[in-house]
C-alpha positions in Angstrom: 122.3 194.4 147.0 122.2 196.9 144.1 125.6 195.2 142.8 123.7 191.8 143.0 120.9 193.0 140.9 123.3 194.3 138.3 125.8 191.5 138.3 123.2 188.8 139.0 125.7 186.8 141.0 128.6 187.3 143.2 130.8 185.0 145.2 131.6 186.0 149.1 135.1 186.8 148.0 133.9 189.1 145.3 131.5 191.1 147.5 134.6 190.9 150.5 137.0 192.8 147.7 134.3 194.8 146.5 132.7 196.1 149.5 135.0 195.7 152.5 138.7 196.8 151.2 139.8 198.7 154.4 141.3 197.1 157.6 143.3 194.1 158.7 142.1 191.0 156.5 140.4 189.3 159.5 138.4 192.1 160.0 137.4 192.5 156.5 136.5 188.8 156.2 134.5 189.2 159.5 132.5 192.1 158.3 131.8 190.6 155.1 130.4 187.5 156.7 128.5 189.1 159.0 126.8 191.2 156.3 126.1 188.4 154.2 124.8 186.2 157.0 122.5 189.3 158.0 121.0 189.6 154.3 120.3 185.8 154.1 118.9 185.5 157.4 116.3 188.5 156.3 115.6 186.5 153.0 117.2 189.4 151.0 119.8 187.1 149.2 120.0 183.3 148.4 123.0 181.1 148.4 123.4 178.9 145.6 124.4 175.1 146.3 127.6 175.2 144.3 131.0 176.6 146.1 133.8 178.3 144.5 137.3 176.9 145.8 135.6 173.9 147.8 134.1 173.4 151.1 137.1 175.3 153.0 136.5 178.3 151.2 133.7 179.2 153.9 131.4 181.9 153.2 133.6 183.4 150.6 133.2 180.3 148.3 129.5 180.7 148.3 127.7 182.0 145.4 125.2 184.9 146.0 122.2 186.3 144.4 119.0 188.3 145.1 115.8 186.6 146.2 112.5 187.9 144.9 112.3 189.5 148.2 115.6 191.3 147.8 114.6 192.5 144.3 111.2 194.0 145.8 113.2 195.8 148.6 115.2 197.7 146.1 112.3 198.7 144.4 110.5 200.3 147.2 109.2 203.6 146.0 109.2 202.7 142.3 106.0 203.6 141.0 106.0 200.8 138.5 108.1 198.1 139.9 108.7 194.8 137.9 107.5 191.4 138.5 110.0 189.8 140.6 111.2 186.3 139.9 110.9 183.3 142.2 114.4 182.1 143.6 115.8 179.7 141.1 119.1 177.8 141.0 120.8 178.8 137.9 122.6 176.6 135.3 126.3 176.3 135.4 127.1 178.1 132.4 125.0 181.0 133.3 126.7 181.4 136.7 129.9 180.9 135.3 129.5 183.4 133.1 127.7 186.0 135.7 130.8 185.5 137.9 133.3 186.4 135.2 131.6 189.6 134.6 131.7 190.2 138.5 135.2 189.4 138.5 136.0 191.9 136.0 133.9 194.5 137.9 135.5 193.8 141.1 139.3 194.1 139.5 138.3 197.3 137.8 137.1 198.7 141.2 140.5 197.4 142.7 142.3 199.3 139.9 140.4 202.2 140.8 141.7 202.3 144.3 145.0 201.9 143.3 144.9 204.7 140.9 143.8 207.7 142.7 143.6 210.1 139.7 141.4 207.4 137.8 137.6 207.0 137.7 136.0 203.9 136.4 132.5 203.4 135.3 131.0 200.1 134.8 127.6 199.2 133.5 126.7 195.4 133.1 123.8 193.9 130.9 121.0 195.1 130.4 122.2 198.8 131.7 124.9 198.8 129.0 122.7 197.7 125.6 122.2 200.0 122.9 119.0 200.0 120.6 119.4 201.4 117.1 117.5 201.1 114.0 118.0 198.5 111.2 118.3 199.1 107.5 114.5 198.4 107.4 113.4 200.6 110.2 113.2 197.9 112.7 114.9 198.2 116.1 117.9 196.4 116.9 119.4 195.8 120.4 123.4 195.2 120.7 123.9 193.6 123.8 127.5 193.5 125.1 128.2 192.2 128.7 129.5 195.5 129.9 130.4 198.9 129.4 133.5 200.5 130.7 134.5 203.8 130.9 138.2 204.7 132.5 138.8 208.5 132.9 142.6 208.7 133.6 145.4 211.3 132.9 143.3 213.4 130.9 142.1 210.5 128.5 138.4 209.0 128.5 138.8 205.4 127.5 135.6 203.8 126.5 134.9 200.2 125.7 132.1 197.5 125.2 133.3 194.2 126.7 132.3 190.6 125.8 133.0 188.0 128.2 133.7 185.0 126.2 133.6 181.5 128.0 134.5 179.7 125.0 130.8 178.2 124.9 129.4 180.1 121.9 130.0 178.8 118.3 132.1 180.7 115.9 128.9 181.6 113.7 127.5 182.7 116.6 130.5 185.0 117.5 130.1 186.2 113.8 126.5 187.1 114.0 127.7 189.4 117.0 130.4 191.1 115.2 128.0 191.8 112.6 125.6 193.5 115.1 128.5 195.8 116.4 129.4 196.7 112.8 125.9 197.6 112.2 125.6 199.7 115.3 129.1 201.5 114.4 127.7 202.3 110.7 124.3 203.6 112.2 126.4 206.6 113.9 124.0 206.4 117.2 126.8 206.0 119.5 129.2 208.8 117.8 126.3 211.1 117.9 125.7 210.4 121.4 129.5 210.1 122.9 131.8 211.6 119.9 133.5 208.3 119.8 132.7 204.7 119.1 134.2 202.2 122.0 136.6 199.7 121.1 135.0 196.1 121.8 137.3 193.9 123.6 136.9 190.1 123.6 138.0 188.5 127.2 138.6 184.9 126.5 140.0 182.0 128.7 142.7 180.6 126.2 145.3 181.6 123.6 143.6 179.1 121.2 140.3 180.9 121.8 141.5 184.2 121.0 143.2 183.0 117.9 139.8 181.7 116.7 137.9 185.1 117.3 140.7 187.0 115.8 140.5 184.7 112.7 136.6 185.5 112.6 137.5 189.3 113.2 139.8 189.2 110.1 137.0 188.0 107.9 135.0 191.1 108.7 135.1 194.1 106.2 138.8 195.6 106.4 137.4 199.1 107.8 135.9 197.3 110.7 138.9 195.4 112.0 139.9 198.1 114.4 136.6 198.1 116.2 137.7 194.8 117.7 140.6 193.6 120.0 141.1 190.3 121.9 142.8 189.6 125.2 143.3 187.0 127.6 140.8 187.1 131.0 143.9 187.9 133.1 144.8 190.6 131.0 141.4 192.5 130.5 141.8 195.2 133.2 145.3 196.2 132.0 143.9 196.7 128.4 140.8 198.2 129.4 142.8 200.8 131.2 145.8 201.4 129.2 146.7 204.8 128.0 147.4 205.3 124.2 151.2 205.3 125.2 151.3 202.7 127.6 153.9 199.8 126.8 151.6 196.8 125.9 148.4 198.8 125.5 145.5 198.7 123.4 146.5 198.3 119.6 
């Protein structure tokens, strides 16, 4: 339920991989189905009407989100709980993006299980957002989709991540890049962490990668190294690559 609050949406298959990794595949699937069915009966999670993978995907293909009751349960004991939204069906573009962010989170969790010496921390929005003063004293908010920190073999690898679905215009991408550059120039992150994370743009196609790289090249030369672009299926490899790894971050 905490993951659903942070990630907003997950498929049943993502829940299974994130929380039921041990044992035989059929046992894992049965446990995941039972847990999701129980939360659904209690009114804590909602199943969205859409499915991933078609009707034969079963409960793993359902998309799940928290209900207002589920959010309220998580806020028990909070002296100032926020108002909770009513249950709504999400728009496809929002759902696709949320599920892509959730998939990155699950894949990073799986990486951590496969590498016992690595520690992976993941924060989705709004927990990963950064506020900083603008040139006129106004407060500006940088809104990455995620912040990832990987501690591995003596290295601390930190990254902001933009999960791009090729739905935003290139002028919109440029405006986002400008906010990152302004945040870098403010020195706020460096003062807090001692380093400025690289921002990875995870994109669906090579054509989209080339388009965003073209926009990056139009930034001031000193800002080019702040950004990198990769295909979505390469994102975990890039985010976890050590400086001397072949094919690692450039």
